[in-house]
N, C-alpha and C positions, 0 to 999 in steps of 0.2 A: 571828786565830782561827781555827781548824779547825772545819768542817761535816761532820757525820759521814752522810752521806746512804746509806741502805741500797735498794738496788735488788732487787728481790726476781728470785731467779733462777732459769733455767729448770727446776732440778730442784725447786724451791719451788713453781713454779708448776703442776707436775704432781702434784706431791702435794695441793696443795688439791683440782685436778679429780679426782684419785681418791677423795680422801674424798667431796668430794659426789657423785661416781657411787656409792660403796656407801652413803650415807644414799640417795640415791635409790632405788636398790635395795632399801634396806629400808621405805621408807616406802610404794613404790609399789604393792604387793601390798595393804596397808593400805588404801590411798588407792582402788583399784579395789574391794575388799570393802565399804567404805562406799559407794561411788556405787552398786554392784549392789544392797545392801540397800536404799538410799532410794527406787532405781527398784521394788524389789519392793513396799516398804510402798505406794508411792503408787497402784501398780497394783491391791495388794490394797483401797484406800480404791474404786477404782471399783468395781472387782466386790462389795465388799460395798454400793456404793450401789443397783446395779443388782439385789442380794437385797432391800432393801429394800424397794425400789421393787415389786418381787414380793409381798413379804408385804404393802403396803400396799392394792395392788391386791386382794389376798385377804380381809383384813380388811372389804371392803365386798363382796364376792362368795362369801361361803358358805367360806371358806378357800382356795375354788378362783384358783390361779394362771391368769392369760389365755390364752386360746385364741380365737384371733380368728373362726375357724369358727363359732364356736360363741356368740359374742356378736353378728355383724351379722345385723342385723335389719333389711330397708329398711321405710320407712314405708307403712303399708297392708299388709303383710306380716306374718304373725303366725310366718314361718320362711324358710327357703331352704331348697332343696332339698340333701341330706347331701352330694352329690359337691361342690357348689358350695363349701360350707360345708369342707370337707376341703381344698380348693383354695387357701382362703386360710389354711390354717396354716403360713406360711412363718415363719421367724426375725426377717425385715426386719418383718413384719407384728405379729409378736409387740412385737418392741420399741417399734414405731412407736406401737403403742396405748398403752405405758406415757409415750412420750413426750406423746404428743395429750391425754389426760387431766391431765398437770402433774405425773407421780409421779417421771419422771426426765428429768435435762436431756440435750439431743441429745450436747453435746459429751461424757457420760460414757461413751458408747456406743465409743469412742476412744481404746485403751488408751492413758497415757502412755508407753507402754513399747513401742508398734506396731513391726515390722519391716518388713513390708510397706505401706509408706508409699506407693508407687505406684499399689496397688490398693485401700488403705483409708482414706480421706480421710471427716473431717468433714462433715457436709452442715449448709450453709450456707442454703439456702431451704427451709428444713423449713415446710409449711404446715398452719396451724391454724384454716382454712376449710373448711367441707364441701367435700370432693372432689365431684367430678365426672365421674371415671372410674370410682368405685366409690360411688355417691349411698347417704347416710346412712352408710356406713362412718365409724367414729369413729378413724380413724389417718388418716396421710399414705401412699396406697399406693406413693409414688416414693421412701420413705425405702427405702434398699436394705440388706439382712441381708447380703449378699456382692455379689462382684463377677460372679456370674452371675446374677441376678436377672434376671425377664423386664422388658422394658420396658412403663413404663408413663406416662400422661400423666394430668397433676393439676393442673386450672385451665391457666394458663400454661406450667406446668412439666413437661418431658419428661425421659424417662430415655431410654437405648438400654441394648442388652445387652450394651455393652461400657463401660461408664460404672463406676466404681471402686464398692466397696461402704463403707457409711456406719456399719460395726459392725465389732469388733476379738474379740467373742467367741463363746463355742460353748456354746447351751444343751442342756439336756437334748430330747435327741428323742424328741417326744412325740407317739408314736404307739402305737395297742394298747393294750395291757398297762401301759405304762411310763405311760399318763395317769394312775394312780391315785397316782403318784409327783410328779406334779407339783400340790403343795399345801402349803399353809402347816401345818405340824404337827411338834409334838414326840414323836409317837408311833415315829415312824420317822425315821430322819434319812439322807438322801440326797444326792448332788450334783447342783447343780439347772442350774449355769451357772461357766464357768470361761474362762480361757485354751483356745483351740484348738490342737489339738496334730497331729502329723505322720500319715503311715501306717503301720502296724505289718503281720506277718506272725507269726503262729504257726510255734514250733518244734515237735520233739519233745523237747525240753530239760525239764527237771523245772519246776514251776510256777512258782518265783521267778524263774527265767531264761527264760520260754516266749515272752516277746514281744520280735522285732529289728526295726529301721527297716526297710523298703523300699529297694532300693536305686534310688532313683527322684529325681524332684524334689518328690516328695511327702512323703518319708521322709528318708533321709540329707542331703538338701538344701533340705529344708524351710525356711521364712520360720520356722515356728513354733520352730522351736529357737535362734532369736536372740532370741525376745522375753525369755527369763530365765537361760535354761540354755547351756551350753557346746556347740558346733556338735555333738558328736556325742549330747544325748542332751536329753531335754526335761524342763521345770521349769514349774512353773505355779501360780498361784492359783485354787483352787475353792471355789464359793460353796453354803454347804447349806443346806437347806429349812428346818432350825431359825435360821439366820442367821449362825453364826459361817463364817469363811474359813479354809482352810487354806494355806499353802505345801508344795505336792507335789513331789517329786523322781524322782519314776518315774512311768511311765504307770497303772501297779498298784499303788495306793498302799497301805500295810500295815493291815490291818483292813477293808478295801472286797474283798467277796467274794461269790459267787453260789453255788447248790447246782449241782454235774456232776453229768451222767448218766450218767457211767461210774464204776464200783466202784473203791473206792480213792482216788477222789478228789473228794470228795463236797462238799468246799469251796475253792473255788478261786480265785485272785486274778483281781480284775475289771480288766481295760484298759478307762480311762475312754473311749477311742477305737476300741473293738474291737465289734463285735457278736457274742460269741462263741455259736458255734453248738452248744455240747455241755453248754450249760443244761438243767438239767432241766425240761421240758414247753416250752423255748423255742424259737426260731427253729432253724433245721436249714441254712440258706443265710445268709453276711453280710448280702443284701438283702433278704432280710424281715426284715420288721418289726414284725408284727403279734402274735407270740407272747413276744417275748422280754423279759426285766427285767431284765437286767444292764443297767448303767450305760450312756449312750452320749451323747456329747457333742459334737454334731456342726451345724455352722449349716445349715439346709435351704433352699435357694434358690428350689425351687419343687416345686409338688405335681401330678400330673398321673395320668391312667388315672381308672377307676371303682371303686367298690365290688365286690369285696373286692380288687379289683388295683391300689392306687394305686403310683406309682412317684414313691421321695421321692428327689429330687436334693440330693445332700450336695457342700458345696464345701472343698475341702482344699488349702492351697497348702505 
């Protein structure tokens, strides 16, 4: 009786390998796209949760979102000096206030797609007991909105100026005229918090292509470009004060504009990460923040100086 054993030839093996390689080439883009979409949806959920916490706070505070310097009132004192109050209005204190009153879980402040994992980490020792570093504060002062926040001591917990930050997101810079935007409303819709972004510089090109990444560590080499988008451009989730979250594929989204002071360009695209200096009635230099009303999403690490010349330190990575 003869057995008909047929061993796989080398050519047949190559054909099988080629077919597998072709299938992988076809399926891999779809898998990568599905993975990116899943990451984006998870981050959108976190962004929406923060927006909902802002709204919950506003419902109990006459429609206003949290502003630590306006809330802080030490026992035995009806108010604090305005200068001290303004110094408390950092992004870390703002988010910490939401955590302290139970409307925001501490882990939500770290994006599920965080790219700078060495400098942005979850806070594991958040303190809900009354602070000793800042008596009667309604938040943990050692919660760090950025890695460049000031050093703080709270009970037995201390931080240094080189500790990681505990937050992935960039709130609206709530300074000057922009404070009227920091509220829960359906009268006007405006971005209030979202994925942080890189640095840009304005060019002389038309408004649709007016901004380009700076050629440095916070521009074309920024960690923020790895959160969602490809290496050469920014993409991110943005939450608005009416509760909805949009996924934007450019820093100056369609439909977001400000009134320009330049004739012929009355409505210009608003870059989420630039304090435009050609806004009608707005700021004249990027570092002046008191008059502008164009959207500016940046995490503030510290506030120094005195009225009217406060200095707001913004963290960019």
